[in-house]
C-alpha positions as CSV (number, residue, x, y, z in Angstrom):
1,M,-34.5,-62.5,117.4
2,R,-35.9,-60.3,120.1
3,R,-32.5,-59.8,121.7
4,L,-30.9,-59.1,118.3
5,G,-33.7,-56.6,117.6
6,R,-33.1,-54.7,120.8
7,G,-29.4,-54.6,120.3
8,F,-29.8,-53.5,116.7
9,L,-32.1,-50.7,117.8
10,L,-29.8,-49.5,120.5
11,T,-26.9,-49.4,118.1
12,C,-28.9,-47.5,115.6
13,A,-30.0,-45.0,118.3
14,C,-26.4,-44.4,119.4
15,L,-25.2,-43.9,115.9
16,T,-28.1,-41.6,115.2
17,C,-27.3,-39.5,118.3
18,I,-23.6,-39.2,117.2
19,F,-24.6,-38.4,113.7
20,C,-27.1,-35.7,114.7
21,F,-24.6,-34.2,117.1
22,A,-22.0,-33.9,114.4
23,A,-24.4,-33.0,111.6
24,T,-25.9,-30.1,113.4
25,G,-22.5,-28.5,113.8
26,M,-20.7,-29.5,110.7
27,A,-21.2,-26.0,109.2
28,T,-20.1,-24.3,112.4
29,T,-16.5,-23.0,112.1
30,W,-15.2,-20.4,114.5
31,D,-12.4,-18.1,113.3
32,M,-10.0,-17.3,116.1
33,P,-7.4,-14.6,115.8
34,T,-4.2,-14.9,118.0
35,P,-1.3,-12.4,118.2
36,Y,1.6,-14.7,118.4
37,P,3.4,-17.0,115.9
38,D,2.8,-20.7,115.6
39,K,5.9,-21.7,117.6
40,T,4.9,-19.7,120.6
41,F,3.8,-21.9,123.4
42,H,0.6,-19.9,123.9
43,T,-0.3,-20.6,120.3
44,Q,0.6,-24.3,120.6
45,N,-1.6,-24.6,123.6
46,I,-4.5,-22.9,121.8
47,S,-4.0,-25.2,118.8
48,Q,-4.5,-28.2,121.1
49,F,-7.6,-26.5,122.6
50,A,-9.0,-26.3,119.1
51,K,-8.3,-30.0,118.5
52,D,-9.9,-30.9,121.8
53,V,-13.1,-29.0,120.9
54,E,-13.4,-30.6,117.5
55,A,-12.8,-34.1,118.9
56,A,-15.2,-33.6,121.8
57,T,-18.0,-32.3,119.5
58,H,-17.3,-34.9,116.8
59,G,-16.7,-32.1,114.3
60,A,-19.8,-30.1,115.3
61,L,-17.6,-27.1,116.1
62,K,-14.3,-26.4,114.5
63,I,-12.0,-23.6,115.5
64,K,-9.8,-22.1,112.7
65,L,-6.8,-20.3,114.1
66,H,-5.4,-17.2,112.5
67,T,-2.1,-16.7,114.2
68,A,0.6,-14.0,114.4
69,G,-2.0,-11.2,113.9
70,S,-2.8,-12.3,110.4
71,L,-6.6,-11.7,110.8
72,F,-6.6,-8.8,113.3
73,K,-3.7,-7.0,114.8
74,H,-3.1,-7.6,118.5
75,P,-4.8,-4.4,119.8
76,E,-7.8,-5.0,117.6
77,I,-8.6,-8.6,118.7
78,K,-10.7,-7.8,121.8
79,N,-13.0,-5.4,120.0
80,A,-13.3,-7.8,117.0
81,V,-14.7,-10.4,119.4
82,R,-16.9,-7.9,121.2
83,G,-18.3,-6.7,117.9
84,G,-19.0,-10.2,116.7
85,Q,-16.6,-10.1,113.8
86,V,-15.1,-13.3,115.3
87,P,-16.5,-15.5,118.1
88,L,-13.4,-15.8,120.2
89,G,-9.8,-14.6,120.3
90,E,-6.6,-14.3,122.4
91,F,-4.8,-11.2,123.7
92,F,-2.5,-9.8,126.3
93,L,-4.7,-9.1,129.3
94,S,-3.1,-5.9,130.5
95,L,-3.6,-4.4,127.1
96,L,-7.0,-3.4,128.5
97,T,-5.6,-1.4,131.4
98,N,-6.7,1.8,129.7
99,E,-10.3,0.5,130.1
100,H,-9.9,-0.4,133.8
101,A,-6.8,-0.8,136.0
102,A,-8.0,-4.2,137.2
103,F,-7.1,-5.7,133.9
104,G,-3.4,-4.9,134.6
105,A,-3.2,-6.4,138.1
106,D,-0.9,-9.1,136.8
107,S,1.5,-6.6,135.4
108,Q,2.1,-4.7,138.6
109,P,5.8,-5.0,139.5
110,F,6.6,-7.4,142.4
111,L,3.0,-8.0,143.3
112,A,3.1,-11.7,142.2
113,T,6.6,-12.9,141.4
114,N,6.2,-16.7,141.1
115,Y,3.8,-19.2,139.7
116,A,2.1,-20.0,143.1
117,D,1.4,-16.3,143.7
118,A,0.4,-15.7,140.1
119,E,-2.2,-18.5,140.5
120,K,-3.5,-16.8,143.7
121,L,-3.6,-13.5,142.0
122,W,-5.6,-14.9,139.1
123,A,-8.1,-16.5,141.5
124,A,-8.6,-13.0,143.0
125,Q,-8.6,-11.2,139.6
126,K,-10.9,-13.6,137.7
127,P,-14.2,-12.6,139.3
128,V,-13.5,-8.9,138.7
129,I,-12.3,-9.5,135.2
130,T,-15.4,-11.7,134.5
131,K,-17.8,-8.9,135.6
132,L,-15.9,-6.3,133.5
133,L,-15.9,-8.4,130.4
134,D,-19.6,-9.4,130.9
135,K,-20.6,-5.8,130.5
136,Q,-19.0,-6.0,127.1
137,G,-20.7,-9.2,126.1
138,L,-17.6,-11.2,126.6
139,M,-16.7,-14.3,128.7
140,P,-13.3,-15.5,129.7
141,L,-12.5,-19.1,128.7
142,F,-8.9,-19.4,130.0
143,T,-5.7,-17.6,130.8
144,V,-2.1,-18.6,130.6
145,P,0.9,-16.7,132.0
146,W,4.1,-15.7,130.4
147,P,7.3,-16.7,132.3
148,P,8.5,-14.4,135.1
149,Q,10.0,-11.2,133.7
150,G,13.7,-10.7,134.2
151,L,16.2,-7.9,133.8
152,Y,18.6,-7.9,130.7
153,T,21.6,-5.6,130.9
154,K,25.1,-5.0,129.4
155,K,26.6,-4.9,132.9
156,A,25.9,-6.3,136.4
157,I,23.2,-4.5,138.3
158,N,23.6,-4.7,142.0
159,T,21.4,-1.8,143.2
160,V,18.5,0.3,141.8
161,D,21.0,3.2,141.5
162,D,22.9,1.2,138.9
163,L,19.9,1.7,136.6
164,K,20.1,5.5,136.6
165,G,20.6,7.0,133.2
166,I,20.3,3.7,131.4
167,K,18.3,3.7,128.2
168,F,15.5,1.3,129.1
169,R,13.1,-0.5,126.7
170,A,9.5,0.1,127.6
171,Y,6.6,-1.5,125.8
172,N,3.7,-0.2,127.9
173,A,2.8,2.5,130.3
174,T,3.6,0.4,133.4
175,L,7.2,-0.2,132.2
176,E,7.6,3.5,131.2
177,K,6.6,4.5,134.7
178,F,8.9,1.9,136.2
179,A,11.8,3.2,134.2
180,N,11.2,6.8,135.3
181,L,11.0,5.8,138.9
182,V,14.3,4.1,138.9
183,G,15.9,7.0,137.0
184,A,16.3,5.2,133.7
185,A,15.4,6.7,130.3
186,P,12.4,4.8,128.8
187,T,12.2,4.2,125.0
188,Q,9.3,2.5,123.2
189,V,10.6,-0.6,121.4
190,E,8.5,-3.5,120.0
191,V,9.7,-7.1,120.1
192,P,10.8,-7.4,116.5
193,D,13.0,-4.3,116.9
194,I,14.8,-5.3,120.1
195,P,18.1,-6.5,118.5
196,Q,18.5,-3.4,116.3
197,A,17.6,-1.1,119.2
198,F,20.4,-2.6,121.3
199,A,22.8,-2.6,118.3
200,T,22.2,1.1,117.6
201,G,22.3,2.1,121.3
202,R,18.7,3.2,121.5
203,V,18.3,0.9,124.5
204,E,20.8,-0.6,126.9
205,A,18.5,-2.7,129.2
206,M,15.1,-4.3,129.3
207,I,12.7,-6.3,131.4
208,T,11.1,-9.2,129.6
209,S,10.6,-12.9,129.8
210,P,13.2,-15.6,129.1
211,S,11.0,-16.4,126.0
212,T,11.5,-13.0,124.4
213,G,15.1,-13.0,125.4
214,A,15.9,-16.3,123.8
215,N,13.8,-15.7,120.8
216,S,15.6,-12.3,120.3
217,K,19.0,-13.9,120.7
218,A,19.8,-11.6,123.6
219,W,23.3,-12.9,123.9
220,D,24.2,-10.9,120.8
221,F,23.7,-7.6,122.7
222,I,23.6,-8.1,126.5
223,T,25.8,-10.0,129.0
224,T,23.7,-10.4,132.1
225,Y,20.2,-11.7,132.9
226,T,19.2,-10.9,136.5
227,D,16.3,-13.2,137.5
228,I,14.2,-10.5,139.4
229,Q,10.9,-12.2,138.5
230,A,9.2,-8.9,138.3
231,W,5.7,-10.1,137.3
232,L,4.0,-12.9,135.4
233,P,1.6,-11.2,132.8
234,K,-1.1,-13.3,131.3
235,N,-2.7,-13.9,127.9
236,I,-6.5,-14.4,128.0
237,V,-8.9,-16.2,125.6
238,V,-12.4,-14.7,125.5
239,V,-15.6,-15.7,123.7
240,N,-18.5,-13.6,122.5
241,K,-21.4,-14.5,124.8
242,R,-24.0,-14.3,122.0
243,A,-22.0,-16.7,119.9
244,F,-21.5,-19.0,122.8
245,R,-25.2,-19.0,123.6
246,K,-26.0,-20.1,120.1
247,L,-24.2,-23.4,120.7
248,D,-26.3,-26.3,122.1
249,Q,-25.6,-27.3,125.7
250,Q,-23.5,-30.3,124.8
251,T,-21.2,-28.2,122.6
252,Q,-21.0,-25.5,125.3
253,K,-19.9,-28.1,127.9
254,A,-17.3,-29.4,125.4
255,V,-15.9,-25.9,124.9
256,L,-15.7,-25.2,128.7
257,K,-14.1,-28.5,129.4
258,A,-11.5,-28.0,126.7
259,A,-10.9,-24.5,128.0
260,A,-10.3,-25.8,131.6
261,A,-7.9,-28.3,130.3
262,A,-6.1,-25.6,128.2
263,E,-5.6,-23.5,131.3
264,L,-4.1,-26.3,133.3
265,R,-1.9,-27.4,130.4
266,G,-0.9,-23.8,129.6
267,W,0.4,-23.0,133.0
268,E,2.5,-26.2,133.0
269,M,3.8,-25.2,129.5
270,S,4.7,-21.8,130.8
271,K,6.7,-23.3,133.7
272,K,8.6,-25.6,131.2
273,E,9.1,-22.6,128.9
274,T,10.8,-20.7,131.7
275,A,13.3,-23.5,132.4
276,T,13.9,-24.2,128.7
277,K,14.5,-20.6,127.6
278,T,16.6,-19.7,130.6
279,A,18.8,-22.7,129.8
280,I,19.1,-21.4,126.2
281,L,20.3,-18.0,127.4
282,R,22.9,-19.7,129.7
283,D,24.1,-22.1,127.0
284,N,24.7,-19.1,124.7
285,G,26.9,-17.3,127.2
286,V,24.5,-15.1,129.1
287,K,25.3,-14.8,132.8
288,I,22.3,-15.8,134.8
289,V,22.4,-13.9,138.1
290,T,20.4,-14.1,141.3
291,P,19.5,-10.5,142.3
292,S,21.2,-9.1,145.4
293,A,19.1,-8.4,148.5
294,E,19.8,-4.7,148.1
295,L,18.6,-4.7,144.5
296,M,15.4,-6.5,145.3
297,A,14.7,-4.2,148.3
298,G,15.0,-1.2,146.0
299,L,12.9,-2.7,143.2
300,K,10.1,-3.8,145.6
301,K,10.1,-0.3,147.0
302,V,9.4,1.0,143.5
303,G,6.8,-1.7,143.0
304,A,5.0,-0.7,146.2
305,E,4.9,3.0,145.1
306,M,3.4,1.9,141.7
307,L,0.9,-0.3,143.5
308,K,-0.5,2.6,145.5
309,D,-1.2,4.5,142.3
310,W,-2.7,1.4,140.8
311,E,-5.0,1.0,143.7
312,K,-6.3,4.5,143.3
313,A,-7.0,3.9,139.6
314,A,-8.6,0.5,140.2
315,G,-11.1,1.8,142.7
316,S,-13.4,-0.6,144.6
317,E,-12.7,-3.4,142.1
318,G,-9.0,-3.1,142.8
319,A,-9.5,-3.0,146.5
320,T,-11.6,-6.2,146.4
321,L,-9.1,-7.9,144.2
322,L,-6.1,-7.1,146.5
323,K,-8.0,-8.0,149.6
324,N,-8.9,-11.4,148.2
325,Y,-5.3,-11.9,146.9
326,R,-3.7,-11.0,150.3
327,N,-6.1,-13.2,152.2
């Protein structure tokens, strides 16, 4: 009887702990805006993150996703999290370049051109980004890169001079500057408008990921994909620090553990996405080209020039970031 009593009490205690842990958070649901559709690998990764958090907290914390800009438009997400309208959200990290150049380190042409270098760059960038976000009451949870950015054209490009005069799609200030430096004519075109822009002659070339190329059915309007691996820009998921501090320690640990897993998983998903979407381009008749040494030399020269300007804009934070990356 005594043994049975102790076992019964232990069982009851365990059940009570689990019940209390769940009950205290049953009413806690975090709305999370993301800018990309459900089928995007970034969104799929975040969906698994949300499931992991709910499972780890036994339902104490649920994350409700609002995808494809349905709750807040992409440029609004960061400030929505900062202002406490939502506890966490995802956005393209270099969107914040206008706040500080350090946010755009991963979008500097030919600074980090493969996954290994992109990981090293993030290791150098993370402390700087964390401090900058901390001043705004935000904390990074995890980042995931897009596949390396390649060159889409209607003809073979063997040297930088081949880009002169070409109408070039630009979606941010970095690409606009790049286009100007290579002698191309930059034109602002958003992703949904890419096919029409090529069809009407507004643009004749672009730099973007295999994901965007395949999703836009680039084979309908270009012939060649030159795998220049210009940069690997990242998406970042951030949390409002006040909202995070309101969670009990167990729940905080669960969120951070799920975030760490999401970052590892997301980087592997990105690598797989690169291979899968490049294969789709090839299977649909796009010529996949390894860039010539002459082309890469010219492109890297342009990248080095742009990096000098970036260093000036990024100040001491940029200097520290680059020093740590290069070491």
